[in-house]
FIKOLZA-1660 file (N, C-alpha, C; in steps of 0.1 Angstrom, whole numbers, plus 5000, padded with zeros to 4 digits):
% residues 79
   i   px   py   pz ch aa at
   1 3128 5891 0744  A  M  N
   1 3116 5899 0743  A  M CA
   1 3113 5901 0728  A  M  C
   2 3102 5897 0724  A  S  N
   2 3099 5899 0709  A  S CA
   2 3096 5913 0706  A  S  C
   3 3097 5916 0693  A  N  N
   3 3094 5930 0689  A  N CA
   3 3080 5933 0691  A  N  C
   4 3071 5923 0689  A  N  N
   4 3057 5926 0691  A  N CA
   4 3054 5931 0705  A  N  C
   5 3060 5925 0715  A  A  N
   5 3058 5929 0729  A  A CA
   5 3062 5943 0731  A  A  C
   6 3074 5946 0724  A  A  N
   6 3079 5960 0725  A  A CA
   6 3069 5970 0719  A  A  C
   7 3064 5967 0708  A  I  N
   7 3055 5976 0701  A  I CA
   7 3042 5978 0709  A  I  C
   8 3036 5967 0714  A  V  N
   8 3024 5969 0722  A  V CA
   8 3027 5977 0735  A  V  C
   9 3038 5974 0741  A  D  N
   9 3043 5982 0753  A  D CA
   9 3044 5997 0750  A  D  C
  10 3051 6000 0739  A  I  N
  10 3054 6014 0736  A  I CA
  10 3041 6021 0733  A  I  C
  11 3032 6014 0725  A  S  N
  11 3019 6020 0721  A  S CA
  11 3010 6023 0733  A  S  C
  12 3010 6013 0742  A  Q  N
  12 3001 6014 0754  A  Q CA
  12 3007 6025 0763  A  Q  C
  13 3020 6026 0764  A  T  N
  13 3025 6037 0772  A  T CA
  13 3022 6050 0766  A  T  C
  14 3024 6052 0753  A  A  N
  14 3021 6064 0746  A  A CA
  14 3006 6069 0748  A  A  C
  15 2997 6059 0748  A  N  N
  15 2983 6062 0749  A  N CA
  15 2979 6066 0763  A  N  C
  16 2988 6066 0773  A  K  N
  16 2984 6071 0786  A  K CA
  16 2985 6086 0786  A  K  C
  17 2991 6092 0776  A  F  N
  17 2994 6106 0776  A  F CA
  17 2985 6114 0766  A  F  C
  18 2982 6126 0769  A  R  N
  18 2975 6135 0760  A  R CA
  18 2984 6141 0749  A  R  C
  19 2997 6142 0753  A  S  N
  19 3006 6148 0743  A  S CA
  19 3007 6140 0730  A  S  C
  20 3011 6147 0720  A  S  N
  20 3014 6141 0707  A  S CA
  20 3028 6135 0708  A  S  C
  21 3030 6122 0705  A  I  N
  21 3042 6115 0706  A  I CA
  21 3046 6109 0692  A  I  C
  22 3056 6115 0686  A  V  N
  22 3059 6111 0672  A  V CA
  22 3073 6106 0672  A  V  C
  23 3075 6095 0665  A  L  N
  23 3088 6089 0663  A  L CA
  23 3093 6092 0649  A  L  C
  24 3105 6098 0649  A  Q  N
  24 3111 6100 0636  A  Q CA
  24 3122 6090 0633  A  Q  C
  25 3120 6083 0622  A  A  N
  25 3129 6072 0617  A  A CA
  25 3134 6077 0603  A  A  C
  26 3146 6081 0602  A  E  N
  26 3151 6087 0590  A  E CA
  26 3142 6098 0586  A  E  C
  27 3135 6097 0574  A  N  N
  27 3126 6108 0570  A  N CA
  27 3111 6105 0572  A  N  C
  28 3108 6094 0580  A  K  N
  28 3095 6091 0583  A  K CA
  28 3090 6095 0597  A  K  C
  29 3078 6099 0598  A  Y  N
  29 3073 6103 0611  A  Y CA
  29 3061 6094 0614  A  Y  C
  30 3062 6088 0626  A  I  N
  30 3051 6078 0630  A  I CA
  30 3045 6082 0643  A  I  C
  31 3032 6082 0643  A  D  N
  31 3025 6084 0656  A  D CA
  31 3027 6071 0664  A  D  C
  32 3033 6073 0676  A  V  N
  32 3037 6062 0684  A  V CA
  32 3024 6055 0690  A  V  C
  33 3013 6062 0690  A  K  N
  33 3001 6057 0696  A  K CA
  33 2995 6047 0686  A  K  C
  34 3000 6046 0674  A  S  N
  34 2995 6037 0663  A  S CA
  34 3003 6025 0663  A  S  C
  35 2998 6013 0667  A  I  N
  35 3005 6001 0667  A  I CA
  35 3009 5997 0652  A  I  C
  36 3000 6000 0643  A  L  N
  36 3003 5997 0629  A  L CA
  36 3015 6005 0624  A  L  C
  37 3016 6017 0627  A  G  N
  37 3027 6026 0623  A  G CA
  37 3040 6020 0629  A  G  C
  38 3040 6016 0641  A  L  N
  38 3052 6010 0648  A  L CA
  38 3056 5997 0641  A  L  C
  39 3047 5989 0638  A  F  N
  39 3050 5976 0632  A  F CA
  39 3058 5978 0619  A  F  C
  40 3055 5988 0611  A  T  N
  40 3061 5990 0598  A  T CA
  40 3075 5997 0599  A  T  C
  41 3077 6003 0611  A  T  N
  41 3089 6011 0613  A  T CA
  41 3099 6006 0623  A  T  C
  42 3094 6000 0633  A  L  N
  42 3103 5997 0645  A  L CA
  42 3111 5985 0642  A  L  C
  43 3123 5987 0636  A  V  N
  43 3132 5975 0634  A  V CA
  43 3145 5978 0641  A  V  C
  44 3151 5968 0647  A  G  N
  44 3163 5970 0655  A  G CA
  44 3174 5976 0647  A  G  C
  45 3183 5982 0654  A  G  N
  45 3195 5987 0647  A  G CA
  45 3194 6002 0642  A  G  C
  46 3182 6007 0641  A  H  N
  46 3181 6021 0637  A  H CA
  46 3181 6029 0650  A  H  C
  47 3185 6042 0647  A  S  N
  47 3183 6051 0658  A  S CA
  47 3172 6060 0655  A  S  C
  48 3164 6064 0665  A  Y  N
  48 3152 6071 0663  A  Y CA
  48 3152 6084 0671  A  Y  C
  49 3144 6093 0667  A  E  N
  49 3142 6105 0675  A  E CA
  49 3127 6106 0679  A  E  C
  50 3125 6110 0691  A  L  N
  50 3111 6110 0696  A  L CA
  50 3108 6125 0699  A  L  C
  51 3097 6129 0693  A  H  N
  51 3092 6143 0695  A  H CA
  51 3079 6143 0703  A  H  C
  52 3079 6150 0714  A  V  N
  52 3068 6149 0723  A  V CA
  52 3063 6164 0726  A  V  C
  53 3051 6166 0723  A  H  N
  53 3045 6180 0725  A  H CA
  53 3031 6179 0731  A  H  C
  54 3029 6186 0742  A  G  N
  54 3016 6186 0747  A  G CA
  54 3016 6190 0762  A  G  C
  55 3004 6189 0768  A  P  N
  55 3002 6193 0782  A  P CA
  55 3010 6184 0792  A  P  C
  56 3012 6172 0789  A  D  N
  56 3020 6163 0798  A  D CA
  56 3033 6158 0792  A  D  C
  57 3039 6166 0784  A  A  N
  57 3051 6162 0776  A  A CA
  57 3062 6157 0785  A  A  C
  58 3065 6164 0797  A  D  N
  58 3076 6160 0805  A  D CA
  58 3074 6146 0810  A  D  C
  59 3062 6143 0815  A  E  N
  59 3059 6129 0820  A  E CA
  59 3060 6119 0809  A  E  C
  60 3055 6123 0797  A  A  N
  60 3055 6114 0786  A  A CA
  60 3069 6111 0781  A  A  C
  61 3078 6121 0781  A  K  N
  61 3092 6119 0777  A  K CA
  61 3099 6109 0786  A  K  C
  62 3096 6111 0799  A  A  N
  62 3103 6102 0809  A  A CA
  62 3098 6088 0807  A  A  C
  63 3085 6086 0806  A  A  N
  63 3079 6073 0804  A  A CA
  63 3083 6066 0791  A  A  C
  64 3084 6074 0780  A  M  N
  64 3087 6068 0767  A  M CA
  64 3102 6064 0767  A  M  C
  65 3110 6073 0773  A  S  N
  65 3125 6070 0774  A  S CA
  65 3127 6056 0781  A  S  C
  66 3119 6055 0791  A  E  N
  66 3120 6043 0800  A  E CA
  66 3116 6030 0792  A  E  C
  67 3105 6031 0785  A  V  N
  67 3100 6019 0778  A  V CA
  67 3108 6016 0766  A  V  C
  68 3114 6026 0759  A  F  N
  68 3123 6023 0748  A  F CA
  68 3136 6017 0753  A  F  C
  69 3141 6022 0764  A  A  N
  69 3153 6016 0770  A  A CA
  69 3151 6002 0774  A  A  C
  70 3140 5999 0780  A  K  N
  70 3136 5986 0785  A  K CA
  70 3137 5976 0774  A  K  C
  71 3133 5980 0761  A  H  N
  71 3134 5971 0750  A  H CA
  71 3146 5973 0741  A  H  C
  72 3156 5979 0747  A  N  N
  72 3169 5981 0741  A  N CA
  72 3168 5988 0727  A  N  C
  73 3159 5998 0726  A  L  N
  73 3158 6005 0714  A  L CA
  73 3165 6019 0716  A  L  C
  74 3172 6022 0706  A  N  N
  74 3180 6034 0706  A  N CA
  74 3172 6046 0702  A  N  C
  75 3167 6054 0712  A  V  N
  75 3158 6065 0709  A  V CA
  75 3164 6078 0716  A  V  C
  76 3165 6088 0708  A  Q  N
  76 3169 6101 0713  A  Q CA
  76 3156 6110 0715  A  Q  C
  77 3154 6114 0728  A  V  N
  77 3142 6122 0730  A  V CA
  77 3146 6137 0727  A  V  C
  78 3139 6143 0717  A  V  N
  78 3143 6157 0713  A  V CA
  78 3136 6167 0722  A  V  C
  79 3144 6175 0728  A  E  N
  79 3139 6186 0737  A  E CA
  79 3133 6197 0730  A  E  C
% end
């Protein structure tokens, strides 16, 4: 699976939700709905934290965890 496919998949999944979904990579914060932001940040081997806030946050957390796991990306969803 190419990284490009992962990025598109992640972004499309994030855009299904109204919640704000932000990926923290070291000291950078990236809006997961932005494909461009993901391209510059999502490189294998890092661990990331995902911050989800909004009206459908629970569903968004579940869906995002699934899509990151599917692409073997190490993401910790912050409660």
